[in-house]
N, C-alpha and C positions, 0 to 999 in steps of 0.2 A: 221617415220620410228621410230622403237621402237632400244633402245639402243644395246639389241640381238640380235637384227637383222643387225643393221650398223658396227657389230663386225663379224659377219658371213662374210659380206661384204669384209670386209678388209684382216679376215683369208682370203678368197678362191682368192680374187687379190693377197696376196704375195704367195698362192700355186702356182698361176698360174704365176708370173714374177718367181718364181724356176723352173716352167718348161721351159718358154720360155728361160733364162739365160742361167742355167747349163745343158738343155735338148742339145744345139746343144753342149756342150763339151762334153755331154755323150751319141750323137752319132759321131761326131767324132772320141772318141776313137773306136765305133766300127768300121765305114767307115774305117779307118787308118791300119783293120789288113787286107781287100782286094784289096784296091784304094794302098796300098805305097809299092813299090816292092822294095823301095833301104832305106838300113839306115837313108840318108837324106833329104828322104821325109818320113821318120815317125820322123825326127826330125822338119822339118819342119810341121808336124800338130800335135806335140806337144809345139814348139815357138808360133805357133798362139792360144795357151790355156794360154800359160807361165801367160801373164798380169792379165789376167781377171776370170781363172779358182777359185778361192780360193773368192771372191768377188763375184759373183755368186754364192755360195755357203751362203752365208751372209742370203739371203729370206728363208734355206732351217727353218735355225736360227733362222730366226723371225718371221717365219710362228709357229713353238715350243712352242717359247717363247708367240707367241700371242695365243694357242691354251690352253696353262698352265697356264696364267694370265685370259681370259677371261670364257673358258669352264673346269673347273677346272676337272670337273666329266666324261665330255669325254677323257681327255689324261688320269683320274687317269684308267678306264675300258678298254680303248683304249691301254696303253702299258702295263699293265697286260694280259690281253687278246692274243697281238700279242707279247708278249713274244720273242718268238722262230723268227720268219722270223726281226724282231726287231734289234733282235743281229745279222742275218744274215748281217741286213742291213749296223750295225754301220763297221762289218771287211769290207765288200767292197769300204763303205768309205771310210776308214782308205787304207785298200789295193791302192782304184785307187788316194789318195794323196799321198802317198809314192813310187809307177812305178811312179808316171808321175814326181816327181821331180826325183830319181836316175834315170832313164834311161836316162835321161840329165846330168847324171856329174857319174856315172860310166860308163866306158866305155870298162874295161880290158872284155878282152873274150868274155864268153857268159854272162855278166850284164846285157850291154848292152838289146839284141834284150830279152834277160828272161824280163826284168823290162816291155819293152815294150808289151809284149806277156802276163803281168799279165795288162798293164794298159787298153788295150782293151779286153779284157775279162772281166776285172771288171767293166768296161761298160758297156757292154753285159748282164751280169749279174742285174745291178741294173736296168737299164734300164726294165728289166723284172718283178723283184721285185717291182720298184715302178708302175708297172699297175697291178698285181695281187693285190698289195695292194689297188688300187684304185679303182679292180674290187670288192675286198671283203667289202667294205666303199658301195659302190653301190650296191651289191647281199642283202646284209645285215649281222648280226652275229648272232648265238646261243644263245639271249641276254635269262638269266637264272630269273624269280621271282626276287631274291634278288637282281640282276642289275649288274650281272657277268656274264664272259664267255672265255671260252679258247677253241680255234684251233688247231688241231696236223697240221702238216703238209699238210697232207693227210687222210680222211677216204673214202665214197664212192663214190667221185667221181661228188654228181649230187648237186644241189641249194637246197634241201631242207632237215628239219633233222639237222642231226650231222655234220656240213658240215668244212672240212678241209681249209686250206689255198687255196690250189692248189682244186679247180673242172675243171668244163669243162669252164665254162665264166671265172673265175680268170684267168684260164693260156692263154685264146681269148684274153682279156682285156691285160694280160703282153706280147705277140707276137704283138698286134696292137700297142702298146707302143714303141716297140722298133724299131719296122718296120718307127712310123711319124718320130723316132726322130732321127734313122738314119737317114732320108727323112733331118731333118732340118740340122743335119750334115754333111751333104756330104755339103748342099746349103754354111752353112758359112767355108767349106774346099775351098768352089768353089770361095769363094767371097774375101777370105785371100788369097789363092796362083798361082802360074802362073805355065807355062807350062806341061807337061807327067800330073803330082798329079792330076792339076784341068782339063787338058781333062779327065783323069778317073774319077773323083767323077761328072763330068757333066751327062756324059754315068751314071752312077749308078745313082743320082737324074733323070734322063729321066726313067730311068725305075722302078722307084721306086712310083712314082706320081698315077701310073694307081694302082699297087697295094694295097697303100695308102688307094685310092678311094675303091676299092673292100671291104678293110679287115675293114675301117672305115662302108663301109654302111651294115656289116653283122654284126659287134659290135649293130651296132645301133639297127636292129629287135632285135638280140640278150639282148638287154639292154631289151628291150619294155616288153618281156617275164618273162624276170626273174622281173624285179623290177618292177609293173603295178604303182606303186604310180608316176613312171617320167611319162607315158602315161595317167595319171588321171591331173597330173600339165600343159599338153601340153591341154588335152580340158580345163580343165576349167580354166587356163590361158593364150587364143593363144596368143597374145601378145609373149608370151618366143621363140616362134618359130624364133627368130632373133637371139640367139644364135647358133642353127644351120644352119642357113642362113649365119652369118658368116662366122659357120668356110668351109662352102664350098665357100664361097667366095674367099676365104683365099685361099684353095686347088685351084678353078679355075685359081686365078690371080698368084698363084704358074708356077702350069704349061707357060699359056703364056707369064711371064716375064722370063723364063729357058729358054722357045725357043728362046725368041727375044736376050736371050744375053743381062739380066737385072739386073747382079747380087745383089747390093745391094736387090730393089726392092724385086727378088724375095725371099733372103733372109724376108725381111722383114713381106713379105704376106705369108711364111711359120710361122711364129710366130702369126702372125690376126689366120691363119689355129689353131695353139693350144688356142690360149686364146679361139677360136670360141670352140671350142673342152670341153673345161673345164668349161665352162662358161653354156654350156649345162647340164654338168655334176650336176655343181651347184645349177643350177638354178631346174632341175628334183627331187633333193635330198628332197629343203628345204618345212620344217623347220627342215630336220632330219638333224644330224652331224652325226650319227648312227645307220644306221637303225637295227629293228631287226627283221629277218623271222622269228621266232616262234611267237612272237605274237610283230604287228604292238605299240601298245600299250605300249612297253619295250622300241621302240626306244628314245636315247638321241635328243632331239632336242634343237633349240636355245633357247628355254622358260625353259624346264628345267634341261637344265645342263648349263646357264647361272652364273657366278660369283653374288655378289650382285652391286645391283645400282650402290650404292656411288665408289665402286671399276671400276667399267664401265666409271664412266664419270669422274673421275681421271686419270686413264689409257692413257686416250681421249686425255687430256693435254699433255701424256710424247711420246705416241707412235707419234703423228704429227712432231715432232720436227726432233726425231728419224729416223722414217722413211725418211724425209725430207731428212737428210743425209747421207743416203744411198744413198736415188737417185739422188743424190749431187754428189758421189762421181761415182757414176759407171757413170752417165753423163759422169764425167772427165776423168777415164781411159779411154771409148771408145773410147772417142774423142783423147787421149793422143796417144794412140795405132790405131787410124784406119790407114787403107790400106794393101797392099800387104806385105804377110811375110815375110824374106831372114833369110838367116844362116851366114851373117856378121853380127857383133858385136852387132849393133843398132838394130838388130833383122826385122826393118822396112824401108821403105823408097818412 
């Protein structure tokens, strides 16, 4: 395996870890708007995220740094072409972080429910925006011969020609991402809480599983229509069916473990489901990092957008210990704050 492909796999792995870890943060923020009836229940959801949410976002920063280092051409062109949605994403990340902190500290008057509402709404919009971003990458961008592109928020709503950020396919991916992460977040709240809040989240998760299965099936069909390269990859590399099979097995395991009340296993199965979905998308796109639907030859691949070989080799020796520290920190935090959350001073028991 050549070095650019190695870095492509590492980058994909970090994105998948971000989706798994920060995904339940987003999902918990979404689901708490509908299942948390009282201020104490909303506080329980926030407290379950308090020790881990900022650490979870390290995976996003690491992925962005790796993209900049290993594939600078993709970083430069994507960040200029997607300037508008990236600014929206930045503001939503800021609002979510600020609201999560202030909702627990500012309790006077209407401020606490206001910031709690901002937390829920920003989580909802972030899930949709992240999904739409993935949809844009899978669909491809209107790359010009000079290697640049720009997409407005929307154009004609189709997936060909001068496309915008939002079209029928990217909206579908955004909605699917929101539903998948809401299920993931509901399973997290079930795992971390007790009483009525937990029971209502169990009901929500039970109802979401078949909806998620249906939406993912529709999305799979749509992806094959919008991006033929995905289908070609599966035909020429049939071993790649292991990735969608992993996602399907994860979703079936979620249904089985959730019905049996095995909370930890259901949540871990949801993580497997997310990894299977992301791995399927990555496998289907390879060797493209940013396809061009105007002309496939203009797309950015692991070979034509990678940094110099020497830099990739040296960077690997820095990446390994750095990410080992991240993995160690993540493991220690989740072990330290394992168990059910409560509103007591310690937070857990």
